[in-house]
Structures are given as C-alpha cells and as structure tokens.
Residue frames as qw, qx, qy, qz and C-alpha x, y, z in Angstrom:
[[0.739, 0.627, -0.193, -0.156, 61.09, 41.02, -0.11],
 [0.881, -0.232, 0.304, 0.279, 63.89, 38.58, -0.78],
 [0.515, 0.843, -0.061, 0.143, 66.53, 40.80, -2.38],
 [0.726, -0.403, 0.060, 0.554, 70.25, 40.85, -2.33],
 [0.206, 0.975, 0.041, 0.065, 71.72, 44.26, -2.91],
 [0.700, -0.458, 0.208, 0.507, 75.48, 44.71, -3.45],
 [0.586, 0.602, 0.225, 0.494, 78.09, 46.19, -5.66],
 [0.412, -0.202, -0.136, 0.878, 79.48, 49.64, -5.72],
 [0.192, 0.673, 0.258, -0.666, 78.07, 53.09, -6.20],
 [0.226, 0.468, -0.533, -0.667, 79.31, 53.07, -9.89],
 [0.462, 0.160, -0.789, -0.371, 78.20, 49.54, -10.48],
 [0.519, -0.112, 0.589, -0.609, 75.23, 48.40, -8.13],
 [0.434, -0.012, -0.797, -0.421, 73.26, 45.13, -8.66],
 [0.559, -0.172, 0.496, -0.641, 70.41, 43.26, -7.13],
 [0.242, 0.060, -0.938, -0.240, 69.17, 39.82, -7.11],
 [0.604, -0.073, 0.228, -0.760, 65.45, 39.11, -6.61],
 [0.222, 0.102, -0.959, -0.142, 64.43, 35.55, -6.16],
 [0.625, -0.369, -0.316, -0.611, 60.91, 36.00, -4.64],
 [0.675, -0.469, 0.398, -0.408, 60.22, 33.38, -1.95],
 [0.970, 0.198, -0.140, 0.013, 61.97, 30.47, -3.57],
 [0.703, 0.407, -0.391, 0.433, 65.27, 28.85, -2.54],
 [0.651, -0.707, -0.096, 0.259, 67.79, 29.80, 0.03],
 [0.200, -0.835, 0.314, 0.405, 71.31, 31.36, 0.27],
 [0.654, -0.075, 0.662, 0.358, 72.63, 28.83, -2.19],
 [0.503, 0.755, 0.398, 0.137, 70.92, 30.75, -5.16],
 [0.023, 0.976, -0.166, -0.138, 73.65, 33.38, -4.66],
 [0.591, -0.436, 0.582, 0.349, 76.50, 30.92, -5.48],
 [0.494, 0.708, -0.208, -0.459, 77.63, 31.46, -8.87],
 [0.962, 0.199, 0.138, 0.127, 79.10, 28.99, -11.49],
 [0.046, 0.843, -0.472, -0.253, 82.73, 28.78, -12.24],
 [0.889, 0.315, -0.333, -0.005, 84.65, 26.20, -14.38],
 [0.460, 0.257, -0.634, 0.566, 87.38, 26.68, -11.65],
 [0.535, -0.692, -0.235, -0.424, 85.15, 26.50, -8.71],
 [0.122, 0.484, -0.638, 0.586, 86.34, 26.92, -5.05],
 [0.478, -0.080, 0.680, -0.550, 83.59, 24.88, -3.37],
 [0.323, -0.020, -0.840, -0.435, 81.17, 22.08, -4.14],
 [0.695, -0.289, 0.131, -0.645, 77.81, 20.78, -3.16],
 [0.204, 0.151, -0.961, 0.108, 77.67, 17.45, -1.29],
 [0.732, -0.270, -0.224, -0.584, 74.51, 15.39, -0.77],
 [0.131, 0.135, -0.921, 0.342, 73.95, 13.16, 2.20],
 [0.574, -0.467, -0.562, -0.370, 70.89, 11.49, 3.96],
 [0.045, 0.183, -0.602, 0.776, 70.21, 12.58, 7.51],
 [0.322, 0.189, 0.704, -0.604, 67.24, 11.13, 9.40],
 [0.478, 0.426, 0.767, 0.037, 65.77, 9.79, 6.23],
 [0.342, 0.902, 0.186, -0.186, 65.88, 13.15, 4.31],
 [0.689, 0.312, 0.095, 0.647, 68.40, 14.20, 1.59],
 [0.212, -0.912, -0.011, 0.350, 70.45, 17.32, 2.59],
 [0.663, 0.530, 0.013, 0.528, 72.95, 19.30, 0.58],
 [0.403, -0.831, -0.013, 0.383, 75.70, 21.22, 2.03],
 [0.481, 0.832, -0.206, 0.185, 78.37, 23.62, 0.42],
 [0.843, -0.399, 0.091, 0.350, 81.78, 22.21, 1.13],
 [0.442, 0.833, -0.163, 0.289, 84.93, 24.41, 0.54],
 [0.806, -0.337, -0.047, 0.485, 88.51, 24.73, 1.60],
 [0.496, -0.255, 0.112, 0.823, 90.69, 27.95, 1.84],
 [0.113, 0.759, 0.406, 0.496, 88.31, 30.59, 0.64],
 [0.303, -0.010, -0.299, 0.905, 89.57, 33.86, 1.99],
 [0.047, 0.677, 0.526, -0.513, 87.14, 36.39, 3.61],
 [0.216, 0.701, -0.031, -0.679, 85.50, 38.59, 0.85],
 [0.001, 0.214, -0.822, -0.527, 86.08, 36.18, -1.94],
 [0.705, 0.089, -0.143, -0.689, 83.17, 34.96, -4.05],
 [0.535, -0.089, 0.832, -0.115, 81.96, 31.36, -3.37],
 [0.573, 0.394, -0.415, -0.586, 81.60, 29.50, -6.61],
 [0.685, -0.059, 0.725, -0.031, 80.63, 25.87, -7.66],
 [0.071, 0.177, -0.759, -0.623, 80.83, 24.05, -10.97],
 [0.691, 0.175, 0.229, -0.663, 77.20, 23.51, -12.13],
 [0.599, -0.046, 0.784, 0.158, 78.35, 20.65, -14.23],
 [0.007, -0.075, 0.676, 0.733, 78.07, 20.05, -18.08],
 [0.016, 0.503, 0.857, 0.114, 74.36, 18.82, -17.71],
 [0.025, -0.730, -0.367, 0.576, 73.34, 22.18, -16.36],
 [0.041, 0.534, -0.319, -0.781, 74.79, 24.06, -19.47],
 [0.112, 0.104, 0.883, 0.443, 73.55, 21.49, -22.03],
 [0.020, 0.610, 0.792, -0.020, 70.00, 22.19, -21.04],
 [0.039, -0.792, -0.174, 0.584, 70.32, 26.09, -21.13],
 [0.602, 0.640, 0.242, 0.412, 70.44, 28.27, -24.12],
 [0.159, -0.978, 0.132, 0.025, 73.03, 30.55, -22.44],
 [0.664, 0.502, -0.402, 0.381, 76.76, 30.98, -22.40],
 [0.718, -0.498, -0.258, 0.411, 79.06, 30.49, -19.39],
 [0.156, 0.906, -0.050, 0.390, 80.36, 33.84, -18.19],
 [0.774, -0.566, -0.035, 0.282, 82.89, 32.58, -15.58],
 [0.255, 0.930, -0.260, 0.046, 85.83, 34.00, -17.52],
 [0.666, -0.546, 0.486, 0.149, 88.20, 31.39, -16.38],
 [0.154, 0.581, -0.703, -0.380, 91.07, 30.35, -18.72],
 [0.104, -0.081, 0.991, 0.022, 90.03, 26.78, -18.25],
 [0.582, 0.289, 0.187, -0.737, 86.28, 27.51, -19.31],
 [0.335, 0.083, 0.909, 0.233, 84.74, 24.43, -20.92],
 [0.326, 0.665, 0.648, -0.177, 81.70, 26.34, -22.33],
 [0.029, -0.593, 0.144, 0.792, 83.13, 29.24, -24.39]]
C-alpha cells in the first residue's frame, strides 16, 4: 500500500494515494512557498522537477498551487500565511 504515516503520538495522520502519483503528492500548497515546480523537455518528454533554495532539514516543502488551482476547487486555502490570497 502506498501510505505516508507521520505526525506525533498525540496527533498522527496518514495520506493514502493508492497507486497514483509520486512523492510530489506530499508537497502541500502555501501562498508563501519555499519551492516551485519547473517544467522542461528532456529527450522529447516533458519532465517536472521541484526546485528550491535554502530549505532547512525537517522543514515542510511547499509550492504555490496557483490561482487557477483554487478557482476550480470548492475548498478554502488552509496555508495560514499572513499573505494568503484565498482567505
């Protein structure tokens, strides 16, 4: 099973994604992201990498999912940043 289990004894959580996707499904949105996705073509195929700078060990890796992502969802952004565009 493809499950990520984490958290603490008092506040555990798990993420189940079945057999779809890769590690990037664990990268959460933030309106103040510390990394970004970059697309490029290599050997005729589109590739996407996560590019970041200065993220310390143990810090959460976040990307900005973009305005377009939130416009299509019926959900609220929960990033909690003071600069949140979707409150």
